[in-house]
C-alpha positions in Angstrom: -82.5 146.4 -80.9 -82.8 143.1 -79.8 -82.9 142.5 -76.4 -80.3 139.9 -74.9 -81.7 136.8 -73.1 -80.3 135.7 -69.8 -78.1 133.2 -71.0 -76.4 135.8 -73.5 -76.0 138.1 -70.1 -74.4 135.3 -68.1 -72.0 134.7 -71.4 -71.1 138.3 -71.8 -70.3 138.1 -67.8 -68.1 135.0 -68.5 -66.0 136.4 -71.2 -65.8 139.9 -69.2 -67.9 141.9 -71.7 -69.4 145.0 -70.9 -73.2 145.5 -70.8 -73.0 149.1 -70.8 -76.0 150.8 -72.4 -77.7 147.6 -73.0 -81.6 147.1 -73.1 -82.2 144.4 -70.3 -85.8 145.5 -69.3 -88.1 142.4 -67.8 -84.8 140.3 -67.9 -85.0 137.4 -65.2 -81.6 136.9 -63.7 -82.9 135.7 -60.5 -80.2 133.7 -58.6 -77.5 134.1 -60.9 -73.8 135.5 -60.2 -73.0 138.8 -61.9 -70.2 139.7 -59.8 -67.7 142.6 -61.1 -70.2 143.1 -64.3 -70.2 146.1 -66.0 -74.1 147.3 -66.3 -73.5 150.9 -66.4 -76.2 153.1 -68.1 -77.9 149.5 -68.7 -81.5 150.0 -68.8 -82.9 147.1 -66.5 -86.4 148.4 -65.9 -88.4 145.7 -63.8 -85.6 143.2 -64.3 -85.6 140.5 -61.8 -82.3 140.3 -59.8 -83.5 138.8 -56.8 -81.3 136.5 -54.8 -78.3 137.3 -57.4 -74.9 137.9 -56.3 -73.7 141.3 -57.4 -70.8 142.0 -55.9 -68.4 144.7 -57.2 -71.2 145.1 -60.0 -70.9 148.8 -62.1 -74.5 150.0 -61.8 -73.3 153.5 -62.5 -76.1 155.3 -64.5 -78.3 152.2 -64.7 -82.1 152.5 -65.1 -83.4 150.1 -62.4 -86.9 151.3 -62.1 -89.4 148.9 -60.6 -86.4 146.5 -60.5 -86.6 143.3 -57.8 -83.1 143.4 -55.8 -84.8 141.5 -53.0 -82.0 139.5 -51.1 -79.5 140.4 -53.6 -75.8 141.0 -52.8 -74.9 144.2 -54.0 -71.5 144.6 -51.4 -68.9 146.9 -53.1 -71.3 147.8 -56.3 -71.3 151.2 -57.8 -75.0 152.6 -58.0 -73.7 156.1 -58.8 -76.5 158.3 -60.4 -78.4 155.0 -60.9 -82.5 155.2 -61.1 -84.2 152.9 -58.4 -87.2 154.3 -58.3 -89.9 151.9 -57.2 -87.1 148.9 -57.0 -87.5 146.5 -53.9 -84.4 146.2 -52.0 -85.9 143.7 -49.3 -82.8 141.9 -47.3 -80.3 143.1 -49.8 -76.6 143.4 -48.7 -75.8 146.9 -49.1 -72.4 146.9 -47.6 -69.8 149.3 -49.1 -72.2 150.3 -51.6 -71.3 153.8 -53.6 -74.6 155.4 -54.7 -73.9 159.2 -54.6 -76.6 160.7 -56.8 -78.8 157.5 -56.9 -82.6 158.3 -57.0 -84.3 155.9 -54.9 -87.9 157.4 -54.6 -90.5 154.9 -53.5 -87.7 152.2 -53.2 -88.4 149.4 -50.4 
């Protein structure tokens, strides 16, 4: 399967299309607005989501291993059963985040 580009991901979000189970490892979405996007069960290993607006995003079941979420606004997002192993969350806004069952070992 061909991996989507950052521009394609942003187009999907503008069209309210789901990114459920999509391969997005190493994608660079730094500084973009991803609000209310559906990234459930997406594969975002080593993704750069630093300084993104991710308000009310669904990351349930997503793989965010080694992802950078530094200074991301995750307010109201769903991280249920997400894998955040060794992800960085420095200065991230985690207000009202639902993260039951999330795996965060080694996350900073």
